[in-house]
C-alpha positions in Angstrom: -72.9 -33.5 63.7 -71.2 -35.5 61.7 -72.7 -34.2 59.0 -71.0 -30.8 59.9 -67.7 -32.5 60.9 -67.5 -34.3 56.9 -68.5 -31.2 55.5 -65.7 -29.3 57.5 -63.2 -32.0 56.7 -63.9 -31.5 53.0 -63.6 -28.0 53.1 -60.8 -28.5 54.9 -58.7 -30.6 52.6 -60.0 -28.8 48.7 -57.9 -25.7 51.1 -55.3 -27.3 51.4 -55.6 -29.8 48.3 -56.0 -26.6 46.2 -53.1 -24.7 48.2 -50.7 -27.4 48.0 -50.9 -27.9 44.7 -50.3 -24.1 44.1 -47.5 -24.9 46.4 -48.1 -23.0 49.4 -47.9 -24.3 52.5 -49.9 -23.2 54.9 -48.6 -24.6 58.0 -45.4 -21.9 57.0 -45.6 -18.4 58.3 -44.9 -16.4 54.9 -44.9 -12.1 54.5 -46.0 -10.7 51.2 -44.5 -7.6 48.8 -44.6 -6.2 46.4 -43.0 -5.3 43.1 -44.7 -3.3 39.8 -42.9 -4.3 36.1 -43.6 -3.0 32.9 -44.1 -6.7 31.5 -43.9 -9.8 33.0 -44.0 -12.1 30.5 -45.9 -14.6 30.6 -46.0 -14.7 34.1 -48.6 -16.6 36.4 -50.2 -17.3 40.1 -47.8 -19.8 41.7 -44.5 -19.2 39.8 -42.1 -19.4 42.1 -39.6 -17.3 44.4 -36.1 -18.3 44.8 -33.1 -16.9 46.4 -29.7 -17.7 45.2 -31.4 -20.8 43.2 -33.3 -22.0 46.5 -37.6 -21.5 46.2 -38.5 -19.5 49.0 -42.1 -18.3 48.1 -44.5 -18.2 45.3 -46.6 -15.2 43.2 -50.1 -15.2 45.4 -51.8 -12.1 42.7 -51.0 -10.4 39.6 -52.7 -7.1 39.5 -52.9 -5.0 36.3 -54.1 -1.3 35.7 -53.0 -0.8 31.5 -53.8 3.0 33.0 -50.3 3.3 34.4 -47.3 3.7 33.4 -46.0 0.1 34.9 -48.9 -1.6 34.8 -48.3 -5.2 36.6 -47.9 -5.3 39.8 -47.5 -8.7 41.3 -48.1 -9.7 45.1 -45.2 -12.9 46.1 -45.0 -14.3 49.6 -41.3 -15.6 51.2 -40.8 -17.5 54.0 -41.0 -15.2 57.1 -37.4 -16.2 58.2 -36.4 -14.5 54.6 -35.9 -10.7 55.5 -36.2 -8.3 52.9 -32.7 -5.9 53.7 -32.7 -2.4 51.7 -31.5 -2.4 49.0 -33.1 -6.0 47.9 -34.5 -6.1 44.4 -37.0 -8.3 42.7 -35.8 -9.6 39.3 -37.4 -11.5 36.8 -35.8 -13.6 35.1 -36.6 -16.7 32.1 -37.1 -20.0 34.0 -35.7 -22.3 31.8 -35.0 -22.7 28.0 -38.8 -22.5 27.4 -39.9 -19.4 28.1 -41.3 -19.6 31.1 -40.7 -16.7 34.0 -39.9 -16.9 37.7 -39.3 -14.3 40.5 -35.4 -14.2 42.3 -34.8 -12.1 45.0 -31.0 -10.3 44.6 -31.0 -9.5 48.4 -27.2 -7.7 49.3 -24.7 -9.0 51.6 -24.8 -7.2 55.1 -26.6 -6.0 58.0 -29.8 -6.3 58.1 -31.4 -4.0 60.9 -33.4 -1.6 57.6 -35.5 -4.4 56.4 -38.9 -4.1 54.4 -42.2 -4.3 56.0 -44.5 -6.4 54.7 -46.6 -5.5 52.1 -44.2 -2.9 50.8 -43.1 -2.1 47.2 -40.1 -3.3 46.6 -37.6 -2.6 43.5 -37.7 -4.7 40.5 -35.6 -5.2 37.1 -36.3 -7.7 34.3 -33.6 -9.6 33.3 -33.2 -9.7 29.6 -32.7 -13.5 30.0 -30.6 -16.0 27.8 -32.5 -15.3 24.4 -32.4 -11.8 25.1 -28.9 -12.0 25.2 -28.7 -13.2 22.3 -31.2 -11.4 20.2 -28.6 -8.1 21.2 -25.8 -9.5 20.9 -26.0 -11.9 17.7 -28.5 -9.3 15.4 -26.2 -6.8 14.5 -23.9 -9.9 14.0 -26.0 -11.5 11.9 -26.7 -7.9 9.9 -23.2 -7.0 9.2 -22.7 -10.6 8.4 -25.8 -10.5 6.3 -24.5 -8.0 4.4 -20.9 -9.0 3.4 -22.6 -12.5 2.3 -24.5 -10.5 -0.1 -21.3 -8.6 -1.1 -19.7 -11.8 -1.9 -22.9 -13.5 -3.8 -22.7 -10.2 -5.9 -19.3 -10.2 -6.4 -19.2 -14.7 -7.1 -21.9 -13.3 -9.8 -20.1 -11.1 -11.6 -16.9 -12.8 -11.4 -19.0 -15.8 -13.0 -20.9 -13.6 -15.7 -17.1 -11.9 -16.8 -16.3 -13.4 -20.3 -12.9 -13.5 -19.1 -13.5 -16.3 -16.9 -14.3 -18.4 -19.5 -11.2 -17.3 -21.6 -9.5 -18.3 -18.2 -11.2 -21.6 -17.7 -10.7 -22.0 -21.8 -7.0 -21.5 -21.8 -6.6 -23.4 -18.3 -8.2 -26.3 -20.2 -5.5 -26.0 -23.6 -2.7 -25.6 -20.8 -4.0 -29.7 -19.1 -4.5 -30.6 -22.5 -1.0 -29.4 -23.9 0.5 -30.8 -20.3 -1.4 -34.2 -21.0 0.4 -34.3 -24.6 3.7 -32.9 -22.6 3.2 -35.6 -20.6 2.8 -38.4 -23.2 5.8 -37.4 -25.0 7.6 -37.7 -21.6 6.9 -40.8 -21.2 7.3 -42.0 -24.6 11.1 -40.6 -24.1 11.5 -42.5 -21.3 10.2 -45.8 -22.8 12.2 -45.5 -25.8 14.7 -42.7 -26.4 16.6 -42.6 -23.2 17.1 -47.0 -22.6 19.2 -46.2 -25.8 21.3 -43.1 -24.8 22.1 -45.3 -21.8 23.2 -47.7 -24.1 25.4 -45.1 -25.6 26.3 -44.2 -23.0 27.6 -47.3 -21.1 29.2 -48.0 -24.8 31.4 -44.6 -24.3 32.5 -45.0 -21.1 33.4 -48.7 -22.2 35.9 -46.7 -24.6 36.9 -44.4 -22.5 37.9 -47.2 -20.3 39.3 -48.4 -22.9 41.5 -45.3 -23.9 42.7 -44.9 -20.1 44.2 -48.7 -19.9 45.9 -47.4 -22.7 47.1 -44.5 -21.5 48.4 -45.9 -18.1 50.6 -48.0 -21.1 52.2 -45.4 -22.3 55.7 -44.9 -20.9 55.5 -41.0 -20.3 59.0 -41.0 -19.1 60.9 -42.1 -22.1 58.5 -39.6 -23.9 59.2 -36.5 -21.9 63.2 -37.4 -22.8 62.9 -38.1 -26.2 60.7 -34.5 -26.6 63.4 -33.2 -24.4 65.9 -34.4 -26.7 64.1 -32.9 -29.7 63.8 -30.0 -28.1 67.4 -29.5 -27.2 68.9 -30.6 -30.7 66.2 -27.4 -31.9 68.3 -25.6 -29.5 71.8 -26.8 -31.1 70.7 -26.0 -34.1 68.8 -22.6 -33.9 72.1 -21.4 -32.2 74.6 -22.8 -35.0 72.4 -21.1 -37.1 72.7 -17.8 -35.2 76.1 -18.3 -35.4 76.8 -18.3 -38.7 77.7 -22.1 -38.1 76.7 -24.0 -41.4 75.1 -23.5 -45.0 71.8 -22.1 -43.5 74.0 -20.4 -40.8 76.4 -18.6 -43.5 73.8 -17.6 -45.8 71.5 -16.3 -43.1 74.0 -13.7 -41.5 76.5 -12.9 -44.8 75.1 -8.8 -45.5 77.2 -9.1 -49.2 75.1 -12.0 -50.4 71.8 -10.3 -48.8 72.8 -7.2 -50.6 73.9 -9.3 -54.3 70.7 -11.1 -53.3 68.5 -7.6 -53.5 70.7 -6.1 -56.5 69.9 -9.1 -58.5 66.3 -8.7 -57.9 65.7 -5.3 -58.8 67.8 -5.5 -61.7 66.0 -9.0 -63.0 62.4 -6.7 -61.5 63.4 -3.7 -64.5 64.4 -6.4 -67.4 61.0 -7.9 -67.2 59.7 -4.1 -67.0 61.5 -3.5 -70.2 60.7 -6.2 -71.8 57.2 -5.8 -71.4 57.4 -2.4 -72.6 59.7 -3.0 -75.3 59.3 -6.7 -76.5 61.0 -6.6 -79.9 63.8 -5.7 -79.0 64.2 -8.5 -77.8 62.5 -11.3 -79.8 61.4 -10.6 -83.3 59.1 -13.4 -85.7 57.8 -13.4 -88.6 56.4 -16.2 -91.2 58.5 -14.5 -94.2 61.1 -14.5 -93.0 63.3 -11.9 -91.6 63.1 -8.6 -93.2 66.0 -7.0 -94.1 
């Protein structure tokens, strides 16, 4: 009897230990349900079953039949107090970033009168997960980016191989050299010529200051009075000339004198013309004396 009790106790401990390692609480009553998937992505027995992140059960068995359209049938158990109402979905999702799979129950809120019975086949779905979402949204963008990068690389290659770029670089180098020479000339100008110009400017400003001082010493009132008297005298002289007063006024206003001078000038002109045409009438010159 002792030996039998020891064997029974050992078997119980082995059974209890194995279930404990599997995460099964043999003292907690459970209900079993089934779900089918096209692909399970590495799901294994004893994988946890969650409801809103809380573990309520585990996967008990995975049966496969590759002759069917959905080859994988999963039997999982949940605590007896969890009732799967109609509309519940068994979702296969990624449990962590390392690619592990787990099951979660998407139980709709509402009345729980109509529930699945133990052993029923519950509708299932597979979540694409983080990597799937990234793959689905990122791959098209990466493809478009690769095409744009390839186009950019080709454009850069054409630009680098273009001879005009070499000419442009040579022109830029020449412009830089000219700019350096201009900068040197400007430094020389600022160091040598500009100080001399500033010195001459200071001298010019000093001379202008002296001239300004001399101008300040001039009696402008006396100068303007003398100029006024001079203009008044000139005005009186012009008036006398216009009135015939004085010698110049008499000469300018005597009509008969003007006529006589005109006649005299005309007679002198006629005399000169006749002298040029008949010089012998007025001048006779001979080396042998006068001819009889």
